[in-house]
N, C-alpha and C positions, 0 to 999 in steps of 0.2 A: 315372554313379554306379556304384558296385561291386557292388550287390546285383542278385539275380535279377530282382525286380519292376521296378527301375529300368532295367535293360537290356531287359526285355521292353516297357516303355513306349516306349523310343527306338525299338527294332527294329519295333514295331508301327506306330509313326507313320510309319516309312519304307516301310511296305508289306510287310514280311517276315512270314512265318508262324512264330509262336513258341510254343513248348511250355514252360510254366512249372511248376517245382516249387512246390507249394502245400499245405502242411500245414493251415494255418488256412483252413477253408472256412465260416467264419461269414459271415452275409450283409453285415455291415459290412465285411468284407475283400473279399469278391467284388464289391461295388460300386465298389470302388478300381481294379479290374483293367480296363485299356483295352480297348475293343471289338476283337475279332480276336485276342486272346491265347487260346491253348488250354490246357487242363489235361487230365490223364488222368483218366478215368472209366470204369469197366467195361471196362478193357483198350482204349480207344481215344481218340482225340483229340476233346475236346469243348469248345465255347466257354465260357469262363468265365461268360458272361452266362446260359448255358442250365443252370448247375448250380444246384441248390436249396441254400440255406444250411443249415448245420447245424454243431453242435460248439460248444464254448465260445468266448466272446468274448475273444481275446487283447489285452491294452493295446496301443494304437497306438504307433508311433514317430512323433515330430513332427520335421520337418525345416524349418528356417527359413533359407531362402535370401536372400542379398543380393548386389547387383551394384555393381561399382566405379562410383564416379561418381553413383549414385543415392542420394538422402538417405534416412536411416531416422530419423524424428523430427529431432533437432538434429544427427545425426551424418552424415557422407558417407564411406563406406568408401573406401580407396584400392585395394582389391582385392576380387575377387569370392570368396565362400566360402559356407559354410553352417554352422549349428549343429544338431546332432542330439541329440534328448532321447529317452532310452530309460528306460522304467519297469521293464524286466526284461531278462534275458539270453535272447534268443530261440533262438540256435544255429541250425543248419542246418535246412532244411524236410526233415522225415522224411516223405516223400511217396512210398509205396509204389507208388502208380498212376503216378506220373512215372517211377520207376526202370523199371517194367514196359514202359510205353509208349515211353520214350526208347530203350530197346534195340531195341524193334521198328522205329522210324523212323530209327535211327542209319545205315543203309545209304544212305539217300536225303537225310539232312540236310546242311546246308552247313556248320554248325559247332556245337560244344558249348561251354558256359560253366560253369565251376565258380567260385563265390565264396561268401563268408560265414564262412569259417573263423576270422576275426578276432572274431566274435560267439559262438564256441562256448565252453563252459566247460571248464576243464582236465579235469574228470572224464569229460567226453564226447569230448574231442578225439581221442583215439586210435580210438575206435570210428567217429567220424564220418569221420576220414581213411581208414580201411580201406573204409568203405562207398563214399564218394565216388569214390576213385581206383580201387577195384574196378569201379564202374560205368564210369569213364572208360577203363579197359581194355577192358571189353566193347565200348564204343562204337568204339574203335580196330580191335578184331578184326572188327567188323562193317563197317568200311570207312570210318568218319568220319575225315577227314583233317585237320581243324582243331579242337583242343580248347584253349580259352583258360582260364587261371587268372587271375583279378583278385586281387592280393595284398592290398591294403587295409592299413590300420593299426589300432590299438587292440587288439592282441594282449594276452593276459594276461601274457606274458612274452617277452623276445627268444627264449628256448629254443622256445616254442610256434610262432613263426614259422618258426624253423629246421626244426622238426619237419615242418611242412606243406611246405616247399620241399624237403626231403630225400625225402619221400614222392612229390612231384610229378616227380622226376626220371624221365625216360622215359615218363612217363604222360600228360603234357600236350605240346602242340607250341608254345604261345604264352603269354607272360606279360605282365600289364600292372600298371603301378603309377605312383604320382606320384614327382615328382623327390625329394621328402623321404623317401619310403620306400626309394627307391634309395640315398640317402645314408646311411640308417640301417643299411643292409646293407654298403656300401662307403664309410665315411667318408673314407678316404685317397685315393679315386680323384680325380685331378686333372681329368679330363674325363668327362662322363656316359658316352660311348662306350666307354671303357675298362672301367667297371663293368659295362655292358650285355653286352659281349663276354665278360667273365668269368662273368656269370650265365647267358648262353646256353651257354657251354661246359659249366659245371658242371651244368645241368639237362638238357642235350642239346635245346636249344630251336631251333626254326626262326625264331623272331620274338620280340623283346623290345619293348614299347612303353612309353614314359615320357612323362608329361605334367607340364607346369609352368605357371605363370601365363601366359607369354607364348610358349611353343613346345612342340611335340611332337616327339618323336624316336623312330624306329623303326629297330631293328636287325635286318636279315634275314641268316640264314646262307648 
């Protein structure tokens, strides 16, 4: 999935050490964070399970996943996907502790991940772009060699996505998206690789990753 918590869950299951941006630190949220995932606290890495819950309770996001060939009641879907239900626009995690600690650990980190701009309000998009890509620049200057942007869909407008991509040029080294998201950017591309090459050139990327139902394609510079 394309969100920070989803990526943290997968990486933690693979044994990686993960620092997660987490603004919502209510006990209900903390209870969902996988063991071994770290958050910033008082300027240092702290396991999420060691954080005492506080702050208001933010409405949950419910994700209903289904798998091709497995029945759901009387229906058997022919492709795997999910339905996401949100009760509010959450926007990016405004986590000052993450920004502080991530800058400190950037020189020894393996990679940085940016995501979630599709869930940002039009009113906050500009300020969120400035903050996130400013932080990414600091990561790169500190020596972090891989910074990945997960594009995602569901932006408030095509112009909002264009604004994010324009800001990402030269700030990130890697970009990921679904095949449908790639086609939304390059509807006239006859082959995915052509569109991926154009995107890599436009944003000065070292890697573009595209996933579809039955294939994954990676373009390396």
